[in-house]
C-alpha positions in Angstrom: 79.9 -6.9 -111.1 82.5 -6.3 -108.3 85.8 -8.2 -108.4 87.9 -8.9 -105.3 90.4 -6.3 -106.6 87.8 -3.7 -106.1 87.3 -3.3 -109.8 83.7 -2.6 -110.7 82.3 -3.5 -114.1 78.8 -2.4 -115.2 77.0 -5.1 -117.3 75.7 -4.0 -120.6 72.0 -4.2 -121.4 72.7 -7.2 -123.7 74.6 -9.1 -120.9 73.0 -11.9 -118.9 73.9 -11.5 -115.2 73.8 -15.2 -114.4 76.0 -16.1 -117.4 78.4 -13.3 -116.4 78.6 -14.7 -112.9 79.1 -18.3 -114.1 81.9 -17.2 -116.4 83.7 -15.8 -113.3 84.0 -19.4 -111.9 82.6 -21.1 -108.8 84.5 -19.1 -106.1 82.2 -16.4 -104.6 85.2 -14.5 -103.5 86.5 -13.8 -107.0 83.6 -11.6 -107.9 80.0 -10.7 -106.9 77.1 -9.6 -109.0 74.7 -7.0 -107.7 71.5 -6.4 -109.6 70.5 -2.8 -109.3 68.1 -0.4 -110.9 69.5 1.3 -113.9 69.0 4.8 -112.5 70.3 3.9 -109.1 73.4 6.1 -108.4 74.3 4.7 -105.0 76.8 1.9 -105.0 76.6 -1.2 -102.8 79.1 -0.9 -100.0 81.1 -3.8 -98.7 79.2 -3.5 -95.4 75.9 -4.2 -97.2 77.4 -6.7 -99.6 78.6 -9.0 -96.8 74.9 -9.6 -95.8 73.9 -10.8 -99.2 75.6 -14.1 -98.8 73.6 -15.0 -95.6 70.6 -17.4 -95.9 67.1 -16.1 -95.3 66.7 -17.7 -91.8 69.8 -15.9 -90.6 68.7 -12.6 -92.1 65.3 -13.0 -90.4 67.1 -13.7 -87.2 69.0 -10.4 -87.6 65.8 -8.6 -88.2 64.2 -10.2 -85.2 67.1 -9.2 -82.9 66.9 -5.6 -84.2 63.2 -5.5 -83.6 63.6 -6.8 -80.1 66.3 -4.2 -79.4 64.0 -1.5 -80.9 61.1 -2.6 -78.7 63.4 -2.4 -75.6 64.5 1.1 -76.5 60.9 2.2 -77.1 59.8 0.8 -73.7 62.7 2.7 -72.0 61.7 5.9 -73.7 58.0 5.5 -72.9 58.8 4.8 -69.3 61.1 7.8 -69.1 58.6 10.1 -70.5 55.7 8.8 -68.5 57.7 9.6 -65.4 58.5 13.1 -66.6 54.8 13.6 -67.5 53.7 12.5 -64.0 56.2 14.9 -62.5 55.0 17.8 -64.7 51.3 17.0 -63.9 52.1 16.9 -60.2 53.9 20.2 -60.4 51.0 21.8 -62.3 48.6 20.6 -59.7 50.8 22.1 -57.0 50.9 25.4 -58.9 47.1 25.4 -59.5 46.3 24.5 -55.9 48.7 27.0 -54.4 46.7 30.3 -54.7 43.4 28.4 -54.1 44.8 26.7 -51.0 46.0 30.1 -49.7 42.6 31.8 -50.3 40.8 29.0 -48.5 43.2 29.2 -45.6 42.6 32.9 -45.3 38.9 32.5 -45.4 39.1 29.8 -42.7 41.3 32.1 -40.6 39.0 35.1 -41.0 36.0 33.0 -40.1 37.7 31.7 -37.0 38.8 35.2 -35.9 35.4 36.7 -36.8 33.5 34.3 -34.7 
């Protein structure tokens, strides 16, 4: 249980979380109860705790917005790397064609001069 003063109180195994919360009164700002695994060492930060009070439709909306943003970023990265890939492939073709093109030019030139 976390009080507005910042005081944290761990409930005992024999405590009932709902009863402990009801005993704190109706105001949600007086204290909040976080149910966590017994062996969980990490504490719930205020940043995380503030999202607990939102209704499910609002939380789903947050997730949807984050997924949309993620999709946009993935598309940007795919576009960027497809352009880079195309540039690399073009350069590789230029490099591979370079010596072959020079040999075929020499052969054509010698054929023309030999005739």
